[in-house]
C-alpha positions as CSV (number, residue, x, y, z in Angstrom):
1,M,-4.4,-22.0,6.9
2,P,-3.0,-18.2,5.2
3,D,-0.7,-15.9,7.1
4,I,-2.1,-12.5,8.3
5,A,0.1,-10.6,5.6
6,N,-1.9,-13.0,2.7
7,V,-5.1,-11.9,4.6
8,L,-4.1,-8.1,5.0
9,E,-3.0,-8.6,1.1
10,Q,-6.4,-9.3,0.1
11,E,-8.4,-7.2,2.4
12,I,-7.3,-4.1,2.2
13,G,-5.7,-4.5,-1.6
14,R,-1.8,-4.2,-1.1
15,E,0.9,-6.0,-1.3
16,C,3.0,-7.2,1.6
17,E,5.7,-5.3,0.3
18,S,3.6,-2.1,1.2
19,I,2.5,-3.1,4.2
20,Y,6.1,-4.0,5.4
21,N,7.2,-0.4,4.5
22,W,4.4,1.3,6.8
23,E,5.6,-0.5,9.0
24,Q,9.1,0.4,8.6
25,H,8.1,4.2,8.1
26,K,9.6,3.9,4.8
27,A,5.9,4.7,3.2
28,R,2.8,6.1,4.4
29,P,-0.7,4.6,3.1
30,R,-3.1,6.7,1.7
31,A,-6.1,8.0,3.6
32,E,-8.5,5.6,2.1
33,L,-6.4,2.7,3.2
34,L,-6.0,4.1,6.7
35,A,-9.6,3.4,7.0
36,K,-9.5,-0.1,5.8
37,V,-6.7,-0.8,8.2
38,A,-8.8,0.9,11.2
39,A,-12.0,-1.1,10.2
40,L,-9.6,-4.4,10.4
41,R,-8.3,-3.6,13.7
42,A,-11.9,-3.2,15.2
43,I,-12.8,-6.6,14.7
44,G,-12.7,-9.0,17.5
45,K,-11.0,-12.5,17.7
46,R,-14.1,-14.4,16.6
47,D,-14.5,-12.2,13.3
48,A,-10.6,-12.5,12.8
49,K,-11.0,-16.5,13.0
50,L,-14.1,-16.3,11.0
51,R,-12.2,-14.1,8.0
52,L,-9.3,-16.5,7.8
53,A,-11.6,-19.4,7.6
54,Q,-13.2,-18.4,4.9
55,L,-10.2,-17.3,3.2
56,F,-8.5,-20.7,3.9
57,V,-11.8,-22.1,2.0
58,A,-11.2,-20.1,-1.2
59,T,-7.8,-20.5,-1.6
60,K,-8.2,-24.1,-1.3
61,R,-10.9,-23.7,-3.8
62,A,-9.1,-21.7,-6.1
63,R,-6.2,-24.1,-6.3
64,P,-6.4,-26.7,-8.7
65,K,-5.9,-29.9,-7.3
66,S,-2.3,-31.8,-8.4
C-alpha cells in the first residue's frame, strides 16, 4: 500500500520534500496548492481509503513484473 506522502505527492503535484518543508515552516505553499490541500483534508475516511486503493492498483499495474 502506498504511504500518505506518496498520495499527497500525486494528488497535489509536489514532491514529499516540499510538503515536509511546509510542515517545518521552512517554506510556504502557493495559494493554488493550499486549495488542493484543503480539498484533500475535507474528504472522509471512506473516500481516503478509496483513493489509496486506486493508487495502489495503479502503481501495481505500472510496475513491470520481475
